[in-house]
N, CA, C and O atoms as a GROMACS GRO file, in nm:
protein
  288
    1MET      N    1   1.284  -0.489  -1.929
    1MET     CA    2   1.236  -0.316  -1.983
    1MET      C    3   1.377  -0.329  -2.064
    1MET      O    4   1.458  -0.420  -2.055
    2TYR      N    5   1.381  -0.239  -2.126
    2TYR     CA    6   1.551  -0.244  -2.216
    2TYR      C    7   1.554  -0.076  -2.266
    2TYR      O    8   1.456  -0.018  -2.312
    3ALA      N    9   1.682  -0.017  -2.246
    3ALA     CA   10   1.716   0.112  -2.282
    3ALA      C   11   1.746   0.150  -2.449
    3ALA      O   12   1.805   0.074  -2.526
    4VAL      N   13   1.708   0.247  -2.476
    4VAL     CA   14   1.736   0.288  -2.637
    4VAL      C   15   1.775   0.423  -2.590
    4VAL      O   16   1.713   0.474  -2.498
    5GLU      N   17   1.923   0.515  -2.676
    5GLU     CA   18   1.938   0.652  -2.640
    5GLU      C   19   1.950   0.701  -2.791
    5GLU      O   20   1.985   0.635  -2.889
    6PHE      N   21   1.920   0.799  -2.785
    6PHE     CA   22   1.897   0.894  -2.918
    6PHE      C   23   1.897   1.006  -2.916
    6PHE      O   24   1.813   1.040  -2.833
    7GLU      N   25   1.957   1.115  -2.974
    7GLU     CA   26   1.910   1.265  -2.993
    7GLU      C   27   1.805   1.320  -3.060
    7GLU      O   28   1.789   1.268  -3.170
    8THR      N   29   1.733   1.400  -3.035
    8THR     CA   30   1.616   1.459  -3.093
    8THR      C   31   1.572   1.594  -3.040
    8THR      O   32   1.620   1.641  -2.938
    9ARG      N   33   1.491   1.646  -3.105
    9ARG     CA   34   1.440   1.786  -3.041
    9ARG      C   35   1.307   1.771  -2.986
    9ARG      O   36   1.227   1.681  -3.012
   10ILE      N   37   1.294   1.871  -2.907
   10ILE     CA   38   1.168   1.888  -2.811
   10ILE      C   39   1.098   1.999  -2.902
   10ILE      O   40   1.173   2.093  -2.930
   11ASP      N   41   0.996   2.006  -2.942
   11ASP     CA   42   0.921   2.122  -3.008
   11ASP      C   43   0.756   2.116  -2.920
   11ASP      O   44   0.667   2.034  -2.946
   12ASN      N   45   0.750   2.217  -2.823
   12ASN     CA   46   0.618   2.266  -2.774
   12ASN      C   47   0.588   2.146  -2.669
   12ASN      O   48   0.473   2.120  -2.636
   13GLY      N   49   0.691   2.082  -2.624
   13GLY     CA   50   0.695   1.975  -2.533
   13GLY      C   51   0.648   1.827  -2.597
   13GLY      O   52   0.569   1.746  -2.549
   14ILE      N   53   0.706   1.822  -2.695
   14ILE     CA   54   0.664   1.682  -2.796
   14ILE      C   55   0.783   1.639  -2.834
   14ILE      O   56   0.849   1.708  -2.910
   15VAL      N   57   0.834   1.509  -2.783
   15VAL     CA   58   0.952   1.452  -2.787
   15VAL      C   59   0.931   1.372  -2.918
   15VAL      O   60   0.845   1.286  -2.933
   16HIS      N   61   1.016   1.411  -3.008
   16HIS     CA   62   1.022   1.309  -3.156
   16HIS      C   63   1.102   1.242  -3.158
   16HIS      O   64   1.222   1.266  -3.146
   17ILE      N   65   1.037   1.123  -3.180
   17ILE     CA   66   1.145   0.990  -3.188
   17ILE      C   67   1.172   0.965  -3.326
   17ILE      O   68   1.093   0.952  -3.419
   18PRO      N   69   1.294   0.962  -3.323
   18PRO     CA   70   1.367   0.922  -3.471
   18PRO      C   71   1.280   0.801  -3.570
   18PRO      O   72   1.213   0.712  -3.516
   19GLU      N   73   1.292   0.813  -3.698
   19GLU     CA   74   1.245   0.728  -3.768
   19GLU      C   75   1.315   0.571  -3.757
   19GLU      O   76   1.254   0.481  -3.815
   20GLN      N   77   1.423   0.540  -3.693
   20GLN     CA   78   1.456   0.423  -3.686
   20GLN      C   79   1.407   0.347  -3.553
   20GLN      O   80   1.418   0.226  -3.530
   21TYR      N   81   1.345   0.452  -3.464
   21TYR     CA   82   1.285   0.367  -3.340
   21TYR      C   83   1.142   0.399  -3.345
   21TYR      O   84   1.082   0.441  -3.246
   22LYS      N   85   1.076   0.375  -3.484
   22LYS     CA   86   0.919   0.407  -3.500
   22LYS      C   87   0.851   0.284  -3.396
   22LYS      O   88   0.763   0.309  -3.314
   23THR      N   89   0.890   0.196  -3.411
   23THR     CA   90   0.836   0.078  -3.292
   23THR      C   91   0.781   0.142  -3.174
   23THR      O   92   0.683   0.105  -3.109
   24LEU      N   93   0.864   0.253  -3.153
   24LEU     CA   94   0.821   0.292  -2.972
   24LEU      C   95   0.719   0.370  -2.972
   24LEU      O   96   0.662   0.400  -2.867
   25GLN      N   97   0.672   0.424  -3.112
   25GLN     CA   98   0.578   0.504  -3.124
   25GLN      C   99   0.439   0.467  -3.071
   25GLN      O  100   0.349   0.540  -3.030
   26ASN      N  101   0.445   0.353  -3.080
   26ASN     CA  102   0.298   0.246  -3.028
   26ASN      C  103   0.318   0.199  -2.895
   26ASN      O  104   0.238   0.119  -2.845
   27SER      N  105   0.438   0.252  -2.821
   27SER     CA  106   0.443   0.182  -2.679
   27SER      C  107   0.346   0.234  -2.573
   27SER      O  108   0.337   0.357  -2.568
   28ARG      N  109   0.287   0.179  -2.505
   28ARG     CA  110   0.174   0.209  -2.395
   28ARG      C  111   0.254   0.271  -2.289
   28ARG      O  112   0.192   0.367  -2.243
   29LYS      N  113   0.370   0.253  -2.231
   29LYS     CA  114   0.440   0.299  -2.119
   29LYS      C  115   0.591   0.313  -2.146
   29LYS      O  116   0.634   0.219  -2.213
   30ALA      N  117   0.678   0.401  -2.114
   30ALA     CA  118   0.797   0.436  -2.098
   30ALA      C  119   0.862   0.523  -1.997
   30ALA      O  120   0.799   0.617  -1.948
   31THR      N  121   0.961   0.503  -1.968
   31THR     CA  122   1.004   0.600  -1.904
   31THR      C  123   1.124   0.715  -1.941
   31THR      O  124   1.232   0.682  -1.989
   32ILE      N  125   1.097   0.815  -1.920
   32ILE     CA  126   1.191   0.913  -2.037
   32ILE      C  127   1.257   0.993  -1.917
   32ILE      O  128   1.206   1.047  -1.819
   33ILE      N  129   1.404   0.979  -1.962
   33ILE     CA  130   1.497   1.100  -1.902
   33ILE      C  131   1.535   1.159  -1.983
   33ILE      O  132   1.566   1.105  -2.090
   34VAL      N  133   1.548   1.324  -1.958
   34VAL     CA  134   1.579   1.418  -2.057
   34VAL      C  135   1.698   1.478  -2.017
   34VAL      O  136   1.706   1.512  -1.898
   35MET      N  137   1.816   1.503  -2.108
   35MET     CA  138   1.941   1.529  -2.049
   35MET      C  139   1.990   1.648  -2.150
   35MET      O  140   2.013   1.622  -2.268
   36VAL      N  141   2.002   1.769  -2.101
   36VAL     CA  142   2.019   1.877  -2.194
   36VAL      C  143   2.176   1.931  -2.168
   36VAL      O  144   2.245   1.913  -2.067
   37ASP      N  145   2.203   1.992  -2.270
   37ASP     CA  146   2.362   2.038  -2.266
   37ASP      C  147   2.385   2.162  -2.183
   37ASP      O  148   2.488   2.180  -2.118
   38GLU      N  149   2.279   2.249  -2.189
   38GLU     CA  150   2.250   2.384  -2.129
   38GLU      C  151   2.132   2.422  -2.062
   38GLU      O  152   2.029   2.399  -2.126
   39PRO      N  153   2.117   2.475  -1.949
   39PRO     CA  154   1.968   2.490  -1.896
   39PRO      C  155   1.914   2.566  -1.984
   39PRO      O  156   1.973   2.639  -2.063
   40THR      N  157   1.777   2.549  -1.971
   40THR     CA  158   1.682   2.637  -2.055
   40THR      C  159   1.621   2.740  -1.973
   40THR      O  160   1.587   2.706  -1.859
   41GLU      N  161   1.601   2.850  -2.008
   41GLU     CA  162   1.571   2.972  -1.930
   41GLU      C  163   1.402   2.965  -1.945
   41GLU      O  164   1.350   2.934  -2.052
   42GLU      N  165   1.333   2.995  -1.838
   42GLU     CA  166   1.217   3.014  -1.814
   42GLU      C  167   1.161   3.108  -1.919
   42GLU      O  168   1.228   3.206  -1.953
   43LYS      N  169   1.041   3.082  -1.972
   43LYS     CA  170   0.973   3.231  -2.072
   43LYS      C  171   0.928   3.291  -1.966
   43LYS      O  172   0.898   3.222  -1.869
   44GLU      N  173   0.914   3.424  -1.963
   44GLU     CA  174   0.855   3.528  -1.881
   44GLU      C  175   0.691   3.520  -1.843
   44GLU      O  176   0.635   3.560  -1.741
   45GLY      N  177   0.633   3.453  -1.963
   45GLY     CA  178   0.520   3.437  -1.916
   45GLY      C  179   0.485   3.275  -1.864
   45GLY      O  180   0.369   3.235  -1.864
   46SER      N  181   0.567   3.214  -1.834
   46SER     CA  182   0.572   3.054  -1.812
   46SER      C  183   0.462   3.074  -1.687
   46SER      O  184   0.443   3.185  -1.637
   47VAL      N  185   0.392   2.951  -1.642
   47VAL     CA  186   0.287   2.948  -1.512
   47VAL      C  187   0.426   2.951  -1.383
   47VAL      O  188   0.416   3.012  -1.277
   48PHE      N  189   0.521   2.888  -1.417
   48PHE     CA  190   0.622   2.902  -1.303
   48PHE      C  191   0.690   3.051  -1.271
   48PHE      O  192   0.723   3.085  -1.157
   49ALA      N  193   0.702   3.112  -1.356
   49ALA     CA  194   0.770   3.232  -1.356
   49ALA      C  195   0.645   3.313  -1.288
   49ALA      O  196   0.654   3.354  -1.173
   50ARG      N  197   0.540   3.330  -1.359
   50ARG     CA  198   0.421   3.378  -1.273
   50ARG      C  199   0.413   3.350  -1.158
   50ARG      O  200   0.392   3.450  -1.089
   51PHE      N  201   0.420   3.264  -1.107
   51PHE     CA  202   0.416   3.204  -0.961
   51PHE      C  203   0.513   3.262  -0.866
   51PHE      O  204   0.478   3.306  -0.757
   52LEU      N  205   0.639   3.262  -0.910
   52LEU     CA  206   0.742   3.327  -0.857
   52LEU      C  207   0.742   3.504  -0.834
   52LEU      O  208   0.765   3.580  -0.740
   53LYS      N  209   0.709   3.515  -0.951
   53LYS     CA  210   0.655   3.700  -0.915
   53LYS      C  211   0.536   3.706  -0.818
   53LYS      O  212   0.534   3.794  -0.732
   54LYS      N  213   0.443   3.622  -0.827
   54LYS     CA  214   0.360   3.654  -0.701
   54LYS      C  215   0.384   3.593  -0.575
   54LYS      O  216   0.297   3.607  -0.489
   55SER      N  217   0.468   3.540  -0.553
   55SER     CA  218   0.513   3.480  -0.425
   55SER      C  219   0.547   3.574  -0.351
   55SER      O  220   0.588   3.677  -0.404
   56SER      N  221   0.539   3.562  -0.212
   56SER     CA  222   0.578   3.654  -0.112
   56SER      C  223   0.632   3.560   0.052
   56SER      O  224   0.604   3.448   0.096
   57LYS      N  225   0.715   3.672   0.101
   57LYS     CA  226   0.772   3.587   0.232
   57LYS      C  227   0.702   3.571   0.339
   57LYS      O  228   0.638   3.666   0.384
   58ILE      N  229   0.700   3.443   0.401
   58ILE     CA  230   0.598   3.439   0.501
   58ILE      C  231   0.669   3.454   0.641
   58ILE      O  232   0.752   3.376   0.689
   59GLU      N  233   0.622   3.565   0.696
   59GLU     CA  234   0.672   3.583   0.846
   59GLU      C  235   0.638   3.472   0.945
   59GLU      O  236   0.542   3.395   0.936
   60ASN      N  237   0.744   3.476   1.052
   60ASN     CA  238   0.718   3.372   1.164
   60ASN      C  239   0.666   3.249   1.126
   60ASN      O  240   0.578   3.187   1.185
   61LEU      N  241   0.741   3.207   1.001
   61LEU     CA  242   0.692   3.041   0.957
   61LEU      C  243   0.765   2.945   1.043
   61LEU      O  244   0.888   2.941   1.046
   62THR      N  245   0.675   2.855   1.123
   62THR     CA  246   0.756   2.743   1.207
   62THR      C  247   0.807   2.636   1.096
   62THR      O  248   0.734   2.613   0.999
   63VAL      N  249   0.916   2.578   1.108
   63VAL     CA  250   0.966   2.477   0.999
   63VAL      C  251   1.001   2.377   1.111
   63VAL      O  252   1.081   2.395   1.203
   64PHE      N  253   0.919   2.259   1.084
   64PHE     CA  254   0.938   2.141   1.142
   64PHE      C  255   1.036   2.023   1.090
   64PHE      O  256   1.036   1.991   0.971
   65ASN      N  257   1.126   1.957   1.192
   65ASN     CA  258   1.206   1.880   1.122
   65ASN      C  259   1.110   1.722   1.108
   65ASN      O  260   0.997   1.709   1.155
   66ARG      N  261   1.168   1.640   1.050
   66ARG     CA  262   1.088   1.499   1.024
   66ARG      C  263   1.032   1.423   1.168
   66ARG      O  264   0.915   1.385   1.173
   67ASP      N  265   1.120   1.403   1.281
   67ASP     CA  266   1.070   1.384   1.359
   67ASP      C  267   0.932   1.450   1.441
   67ASP      O  268   0.837   1.388   1.488
   68GLU      N  269   0.957   1.585   1.439
   68GLU     CA  270   0.844   1.643   1.480
   68GLU      C  271   0.734   1.642   1.397
   68GLU      O  272   0.634   1.676   1.459
   69LEU      N  273   0.708   1.610   1.246
   69LEU     CA  274   0.631   1.581   1.182
   69LEU      C  275   0.578   1.452   1.196
   69LEU      O  276   0.458   1.454   1.172
   70HIS      N  277   0.613   1.358   1.221
   70HIS     CA  278   0.580   1.206   1.227
   70HIS      C  279   0.568   1.177   1.369
   70HIS      O  280   0.555   1.059   1.400
   71GLU      N  281   0.570   1.294   1.487
   71GLU     CA  282   0.527   1.260   1.642
   71GLU      C  283   0.387   1.260   1.652
   71GLU      O  284   0.311   1.351   1.620
   72ARG      N  285   0.359   1.144   1.702
   72ARG     CA  286   0.197   1.133   1.741
   72ARG      C  287   0.156   1.153   1.866
   72ARG      O  288   0.036   1.144   1.894
   0.00000   0.00000   0.00000
């Protein structure tokens, strides 16, 4: 495995690979790391934003620690 670094744009979830790296376009598998300068805001209609609006507080929720969860 080797690393390649470049800046590009992302349109509707599609990462555009620069022409100089056109051999990467036919790669079967890659690990992608995305680094952005500023956080992007969630769109009002996104699935996650709608989920957060519909979520509610659960009363009397018991939270177990790791040992309790794995106790047999």
